[in-house]
C-alpha positions as CSV (number, residue, x, y, z in Angstrom):
1,M,-16.3,3.8,-11.3
2,E,-16.2,7.1,-10.5
3,Q,-13.3,9.1,-9.1
4,K,-15.1,10.2,-6.4
5,R,-16.1,6.7,-5.3
6,I,-12.5,5.5,-5.7
7,W,-11.5,8.2,-2.9
8,E,-14.2,7.6,-0.6
9,T,-13.7,3.6,-0.8
10,A,-10.2,4.5,0.2
11,L,-11.1,6.8,3.0
12,K,-13.6,4.2,4.3
13,Q,-11.1,1.6,4.5
14,S,-8.4,3.9,6.1
15,A,-11.2,4.5,8.7
16,T,-11.6,0.7,9.2
17,D,-7.9,0.4,9.6
18,M,-7.3,3.2,12.2
19,N,-10.8,2.7,14.2
20,A,-11.7,6.4,13.0
21,E,-14.0,8.1,10.8
22,P,-13.4,8.8,6.7
23,S,-13.6,12.5,7.8
24,D,-10.8,12.2,10.3
25,F,-8.5,12.2,7.1
26,L,-9.2,15.7,5.9
27,K,-8.6,17.5,9.2
28,E,-5.5,19.4,10.0
29,G,-3.8,18.6,13.1
30,V,-3.7,15.3,14.9
31,T,-6.5,13.0,15.5
32,F,-6.0,10.0,17.8
33,R,-7.9,7.1,18.0
34,T,-7.0,3.9,20.3
35,F,-7.2,0.5,18.8
36,G,-10.0,-1.2,19.0
37,P,-11.4,-4.6,17.4
38,A,-13.1,-4.3,14.1
39,E,-13.8,-6.4,10.8
40,G,-12.2,-5.7,7.7
41,R,-8.8,-4.5,8.1
42,R,-6.4,-5.0,5.7
43,V,-5.3,-8.5,6.4
44,Y,-1.4,-7.8,6.6
45,L,-1.8,-5.1,9.4
46,P,-0.7,-6.5,12.7
47,D,-3.1,-6.8,15.3
48,P,-3.1,-5.3,18.0
49,I,-1.6,-2.3,16.2
50,R,0.7,-0.9,18.5
51,L,1.1,2.8,16.5
52,D,0.2,3.4,13.0
53,L,0.1,7.1,11.7
54,V,-1.4,8.0,8.0
55,S,-1.7,11.4,6.4
56,Y,-3.7,11.8,3.0
57,G,-1.9,15.3,3.0
58,K,-3.3,17.3,5.5
59,G,-3.4,16.5,9.3
60,I,-2.4,13.2,11.0
61,V,-4.4,10.2,12.0
62,A,-2.9,7.9,14.4
63,V,-4.0,4.7,16.2
64,G,-2.8,2.7,18.9
65,D,-2.5,2.3,22.5
66,E,-3.7,5.1,24.6
67,A,-0.4,6.1,26.1
68,F,0.9,7.0,22.9
69,E,-1.4,10.1,22.4
70,S,0.5,12.4,24.2
71,I,3.8,11.5,22.3
72,V,2.3,11.6,18.8
73,K,0.9,14.9,19.4
74,D,4.2,16.2,20.9
75,Y,6.2,14.5,18.2
76,V,3.9,16.4,15.4
77,G,3.8,19.8,17.3
78,K,7.7,19.7,17.5
79,Y,8.6,18.7,13.6
80,G,5.2,19.5,11.6
81,S,3.0,16.9,9.8
82,I,4.8,17.3,6.4
83,H,8.3,16.4,8.4
84,I,7.1,13.6,10.9
85,F,7.8,10.6,8.3
86,E,11.5,11.8,7.6
87,T,14.7,11.4,9.3
88,P,16.2,13.1,11.2
89,N,12.9,13.5,13.0
90,L,12.4,9.5,13.1
91,Y,15.1,9.4,15.4
92,G,13.5,11.8,18.0
93,L,10.2,9.3,17.5
94,N,12.2,6.6,18.2
95,S,13.8,7.9,21.2
96,M,9.8,8.8,22.3
97,L,9.1,5.3,22.1
98,E,12.5,3.5,23.3
99,P,10.6,3.3,26.8
100,F,7.3,1.2,25.2
101,D,10.0,-1.3,23.3
102,L,8.9,-0.1,20.0
103,R,10.6,1.7,16.8
104,A,9.5,2.9,13.5
105,C,9.4,0.1,11.2
106,F,7.5,0.2,8.1
107,M,7.1,3.2,5.9
108,A,5.2,3.7,2.5
109,E,3.4,5.5,-0.1
110,Y,0.2,4.4,-1.4
111,F,-1.3,5.1,-4.7
112,L,-4.9,5.0,-6.5
113,P,-6.1,5.3,-9.9
114,D,-6.6,8.5,-11.8
115,I,-9.0,7.5,-13.9
116,K,-8.5,10.0,-16.6
117,K,-4.6,9.0,-16.8
118,L,-5.4,5.3,-16.6
119,D,-7.8,5.3,-19.6
120,T,-5.4,7.4,-21.8
121,F,-2.5,4.8,-21.3
122,S,-2.0,3.0,-24.6
123,C,0.4,-0.1,-25.2
124,D,0.8,-2.5,-28.2
125,L,1.7,-5.6,-25.8
126,D,-0.4,-8.5,-26.1
127,I,-1.5,-9.0,-22.4
128,R,-3.0,-11.9,-20.9
129,I,-5.7,-11.7,-18.0
130,L,-5.2,-14.7,-15.5
131,H,-7.2,-15.9,-12.8
132,Q,-6.7,-18.3,-9.8
133,E,-6.6,-21.7,-11.8
134,D,-3.7,-20.0,-13.3
135,F,-1.3,-19.3,-10.4
136,R,-0.9,-23.0,-9.3
137,D,2.7,-23.3,-11.1
138,L,3.6,-19.1,-10.8
139,Y,4.4,-19.3,-6.8
140,L,7.9,-19.2,-7.5
141,P,10.7,-16.5,-6.2
142,E,10.6,-14.1,-9.5
143,W,7.2,-13.7,-8.8
144,G,6.9,-12.8,-5.0
145,N,5.5,-9.0,-5.3
146,A,2.8,-9.9,-7.5
147,L,1.7,-13.0,-5.8
148,S,1.1,-13.4,-2.0
149,F,2.6,-17.0,-0.8
150,K,1.5,-16.5,2.7
151,R,-2.3,-16.0,1.8
152,K,-2.9,-17.7,-1.7
153,E,-6.5,-17.5,-1.1
154,L,-6.4,-13.9,-1.7
155,D,-4.7,-13.8,-5.1
156,M,-7.8,-13.1,-7.2
157,I,-6.7,-11.9,-10.6
158,G,-3.6,-11.3,-12.6
159,A,-2.1,-9.6,-16.1
160,G,0.8,-11.5,-17.9
161,Y,2.8,-11.0,-20.6
162,Y,4.7,-13.8,-22.5
163,E,7.3,-13.7,-25.1
164,D,7.8,-17.3,-26.8
165,N,5.4,-18.6,-24.6
166,R,7.6,-17.7,-21.5
167,L,6.2,-15.3,-18.6
168,V,8.5,-12.5,-18.4
169,G,5.9,-10.2,-16.5
170,F,3.4,-10.7,-14.2
171,A,1.1,-8.3,-12.0
172,G,-1.1,-9.7,-9.6
173,A,-3.9,-8.4,-7.4
174,S,-4.6,-9.5,-4.0
175,A,-8.0,-8.9,-2.0
176,D,-6.0,-7.4,1.0
177,C,-9.6,-6.0,2.2
178,D,-13.1,-6.3,1.1
179,D,-13.3,-3.2,-1.2
180,M,-9.6,-2.8,-2.5
181,W,-7.3,-5.1,-4.1
182,Q,-3.8,-4.4,-4.0
183,I,-1.4,-4.8,-7.0
184,G,1.9,-6.0,-7.2
185,I,4.3,-6.4,-10.2
186,D,7.4,-8.4,-11.1
187,V,9.1,-8.2,-14.5
188,L,12.3,-10.6,-15.2
189,P,15.6,-9.0,-15.3
190,G,16.2,-9.2,-18.8
191,Y,13.0,-7.8,-19.9
192,R,12.8,-4.5,-17.5
193,G,13.1,-0.8,-19.3
194,R,10.7,-1.6,-21.8
195,G,7.3,-0.6,-20.4
196,I,6.1,-3.9,-19.4
197,A,5.5,-3.4,-15.9
198,S,3.3,-0.1,-16.8
199,A,1.3,-1.7,-19.4
200,L,0.8,-5.0,-16.8
201,T,-0.3,-2.5,-14.0
202,N,-2.4,-0.5,-16.4
203,A,-4.3,-3.5,-17.4
204,L,-4.9,-5.2,-14.0
205,A,-5.8,-1.9,-12.5
206,K,-9.0,-1.7,-15.3
207,E,-9.3,-5.3,-14.9
208,I,-10.1,-4.7,-11.2
209,L,-12.6,-2.0,-11.4
210,S,-14.2,-3.7,-13.9
211,E,-14.9,-6.4,-11.1
212,G,-16.3,-3.2,-9.0
213,K,-13.3,-3.1,-6.6
214,V,-10.5,-0.3,-6.2
215,P,-6.9,-1.0,-7.1
216,F,-4.2,0.3,-5.0
217,Y,-0.5,0.0,-5.2
218,C,2.4,0.5,-2.4
219,C,5.8,0.8,-2.3
220,A,8.6,1.9,-0.4
221,W,9.7,5.9,-0.6
222,S,13.2,5.0,-1.8
223,N,11.7,2.6,-4.4
224,L,11.9,4.8,-7.6
225,A,11.6,2.3,-9.9
226,S,8.3,1.3,-8.5
227,L,6.9,5.0,-7.9
228,K,7.6,6.0,-11.3
229,N,5.8,2.4,-12.4
230,A,3.0,3.5,-10.6
231,I,2.8,7.3,-12.1
232,R,3.5,5.9,-15.6
233,S,0.7,3.3,-15.4
234,G,-2.0,6.1,-14.3
235,F,-1.8,6.1,-10.7
236,T,-1.6,8.8,-8.2
237,P,-0.2,9.4,-4.6
238,A,-2.7,9.2,-2.1
239,W,-1.4,8.5,1.3
240,V,1.4,7.9,3.6
241,E,1.8,5.5,6.5
242,L,4.5,4.7,9.1
243,T,4.0,1.7,11.4
244,A,5.8,1.3,14.5
245,R,6.7,-2.3,15.6
246,E,8.5,-4.0,18.6
247,K,12.2,-3.8,18.5
248,D,12.5,-7.6,18.4
249,F,10.3,-7.6,15.2
250,V,12.6,-4.8,13.3
251,E,15.6,-6.7,14.5
252,K,14.2,-9.8,12.7
253,C,13.6,-8.0,9.8
254,N,17.4,-6.7,9.4
255,E,18.8,-10.2,10.0
């Protein structure tokens, strides 16, 4: 798959998620779209989306209730597009959202494969490619990032590393939307720091591409171990995203 197609696929998916156009993500300034029904969104996005902000590095694309358009434009105008995803500015956003009972909730960085880096990665680990029929006994806490316990039917393929017939590292791919599969990775504590995670992530990304799908990888900005794994295995930063959720939802997340 060509690099250009990978980026075009991601932009198209973001446009579907945000009720926008792919070109919106390449513009400067703020593009605001109201939430509307659309098939093909990533399965884990809330329905409806009250407020979601995405940047591919230039401007900001926001989707949500029409009432938030002026709030988003004021917020970005005050702090600038490169600073709206950081504290202390986020406290300002929370203050703006307080009358609507919303708070800034999820923030994440997303990665796409760099074909050249993906192809030049090398390792000497014996990695097994796993399929849905192999997952039956793997829905355990230690593989909670690699597999989707709530949406098992979306777990498509995986890559496993075994020592003495024991699975010690596992990367799984979830079909979170039609054309893009998300990679999740777990390595048992005693086996970390040996390059297993990057080898599995790289192998699975190649397998996903061979299926005609685009792999993507996501992590919280503070998760340096996961971020380093993305870079080592052949991925590059693509977009950042912030989702606001109801106050009660945020409080439940903190319980």
